[in-house]
C-alpha distance (Angstrom), angle and dihedral (degrees) to the residues before:
residue distance angle dihedral
M1 . . .
D2 3.76 . .
P3 3.84 111.8 .
S4 3.83 91.1 -131.4
D5 3.82 89.2 60.7
I6 3.81 90.8 63.9
E7 3.83 90.3 75.7
N8 3.81 93.7 43.8
T9 3.80 103.7 92.9
D10 3.82 98.6 156.6
D11 3.79 93.3 107.5
W12 3.80 97.2 48.0
L13 3.76 115.5 121.5
G14 3.80 110.9 -96.2
C15 3.79 95.9 8.1
P16 3.79 113.0 122.8
T17 3.75 119.8 -126.2
P18 3.79 118.8 -118.3
L19 3.81 89.0 -103.4
E20 3.81 91.6 52.4
T21 3.80 89.7 48.2
C22 3.81 90.8 51.6
R23 3.81 91.6 48.0
Q24 3.80 91.0 50.3
Q25 3.80 91.7 49.3
L26 3.80 90.1 48.0
A27 3.81 90.1 52.2
L28 3.81 89.7 51.2
Y29 3.81 91.0 50.3
E30 3.81 91.4 48.4
N31 3.81 91.5 51.7
E32 3.79 91.2 48.0
F33 3.82 90.6 48.2
E34 3.82 91.2 52.0
E35 3.81 91.5 48.2
L36 3.80 92.1 49.1
N37 3.80 90.7 48.9
L38 3.80 89.7 51.9
Q39 3.81 91.5 49.5
L40 3.81 90.7 47.5
R41 3.81 91.3 50.6
Q42 3.81 91.1 49.7
A43 3.81 91.4 47.8
R44 3.81 90.8 50.9
E45 3.80 90.4 51.1
R46 3.80 90.9 50.8
I47 3.80 91.2 48.1
F48 3.81 90.3 50.1
K49 3.81 90.3 51.8
L50 3.81 90.9 48.4
V51 3.80 91.0 51.1
E52 3.82 90.0 50.7
M53 3.81 90.7 49.1
N54 3.81 90.4 49.4
D55 3.81 90.7 51.3
E56 3.80 90.9 50.6
L57 3.80 91.5 48.3
S58 3.81 91.5 48.6
A59 3.79 90.9 51.5
G60 3.82 90.8 48.2
K61 3.79 90.6 48.5
A62 3.81 91.5 51.5
K63 3.81 90.5 50.6
A64 3.81 91.5 48.3
E65 3.81 91.6 48.9
A66 3.81 90.7 50.2
A67 3.81 90.9 49.5
L68 3.81 90.5 48.1
K69 3.79 91.7 50.3
K70 3.81 90.8 49.5
S71 3.81 91.9 47.2
S72 3.80 91.2 48.1
A73 3.80 90.4 50.5
D74 3.82 90.4 48.8
A75 3.83 91.3 48.5
A76 3.79 91.5 48.8
R77 3.81 90.7 48.8
L78 3.80 92.2 49.8
Q79 3.81 92.9 49.0
S80 3.79 92.0 54.6
């Protein structure tokens, strides 16, 4: 046996070839990419909902401030 063949393990039973190894790694990357895209989509949906909730709260706050101002004006008028 040639000493350089000792390091050549490509033909061993059950050992993947470099091409098979690359394909497996590519499949892992593709799965991770799909999972990250799903997580990103879900995060964007949650952010959109939070923005909508913030808009609703801001509108409610503005209405409450207007009602408070009106009530304060009415109270001041009645005290005079």
